[in-house]
C-alpha positions in Angstrom: 2.2 -1.8 -4.3 5.0 0.6 -3.9 4.6 1.1 -8.1 1.0 1.3 -7.4 1.4 4.3 -5.2 4.3 6.0 -7.4 1.6 5.6 -10.3 -1.1 7.3 -7.7 0.9 10.2 -7.1 2.2 10.8 -10.8 -1.8 11.0 -11.6 -2.5 13.4 -8.9 0.5 15.6 -10.2 -0.2 15.2 -13.9 -4.2 16.0 -13.5 -4.1 18.4 -10.6 -6.8 16.7 -8.7 -7.0 17.3 -5.0 -7.4 13.5 -4.5 -7.0 10.1 -5.9 -7.5 6.3 -4.8 -5.0 3.6 -5.6 -6.3 0.2 -6.2 -3.7 -2.5 -5.6 -4.3 -5.7 -7.2 -2.4 -8.3 -5.1 0.0 -11.1 -7.2 0.0 -14.4 -6.3 3.3 -16.3 -5.0 6.2 -16.1 -5.6 5.9 -12.4 -6.3 3.3 -11.7 -3.9 1.0 -13.9 -1.4 -0.6 -17.0 -2.1 -3.3 -16.5 0.6 -4.3 -13.6 2.9 -2.2 -10.9 4.0 -1.6 -7.9 6.3 -0.6 -4.7 4.9 1.7 -2.1 7.1 2.2 1.4 5.8 4.3 2.4 8.9 4.8 6.4 9.3 7.4 7.8 7.2 8.9 4.6 7.1 8.6 0.9 5.3 5.8 -0.5 3.8 5.2 -4.4 4.9 3.3 -7.1 3.4 3.2 -10.1 5.5 1.9 -13.3 3.6 -0.3 -15.4 6.2 -1.1 -19.2 6.5 -4.7 -19.4 5.2 -5.2 -22.0 8.5 -3.5 -20.2 11.3 -3.3 -16.6 10.1 0.3 -16.1 11.4 3.0 -14.7 9.0 4.9 -17.1 6.7 6.8 -14.6 4.5 7.1 -11.1 4.2 7.9 -8.4 1.6 9.6 -4.8 2.4 10.4 -1.5 1.0 10.5 2.3 1.4 10.4 3.0 -2.6 7.1 4.5 -2.0 8.6 7.1 0.0 10.1 9.0 -3.2 6.5 9.6 -4.2 4.3 9.7 -0.9 4.2 10.8 2.5 3.0 8.6 5.0 1.9 10.9 8.0 0.5 7.8 10.3 0.9 4.2 10.5 -1.8 2.1 8.8 -2.5 -1.8 9.2 -4.8 -3.9 7.4 -5.9 -7.2 7.0 -6.8 -8.9 3.6 -8.2 -12.1 2.3 -6.7 -14.0 -0.3 -6.7 -11.9 -3.6 -8.7 -9.2 -2.0 -7.7 -5.6 -3.4 -6.4 -2.8 -1.2 -7.6 0.8 -1.8 -5.0 3.3 -0.6 -6.6 7.2 -0.4 -4.3 10.0 -1.4 -4.4 13.6 -1.2 -2.5 16.8 -2.4 -1.4 18.9 0.9 0.6 21.7 -0.8 3.7 20.3 -2.4 3.3 16.7 -1.1 1.2 13.8 -2.1 0.1 12.4 1.2 -1.5 9.0 2.3 -4.8 9.7 3.9 -6.2 6.2 4.5 -6.1 2.4 3.7 -9.0 0.0 3.1 
């Protein structure tokens, strides 16, 4: 997902557009989650993905990174729950010299 945000930031910079929506297609296990997952983009901090157990909904593993902060600013914390294989859409906008995350769905 961090690589998708980096690519979205480059797309905005290259085209001069004011907004862009990144579509993240989750990878299956072991690189991603085999079942449902929860995504948290923390305010100016880590991107965390929890792989959830399909039966209990409780986390069974997690992935985290701050790599995306090299490309985008995260002014608020966003948390979304997704079903197995469900795509995540992250809205980006140009704000002056920065590319900012404005929404996650």
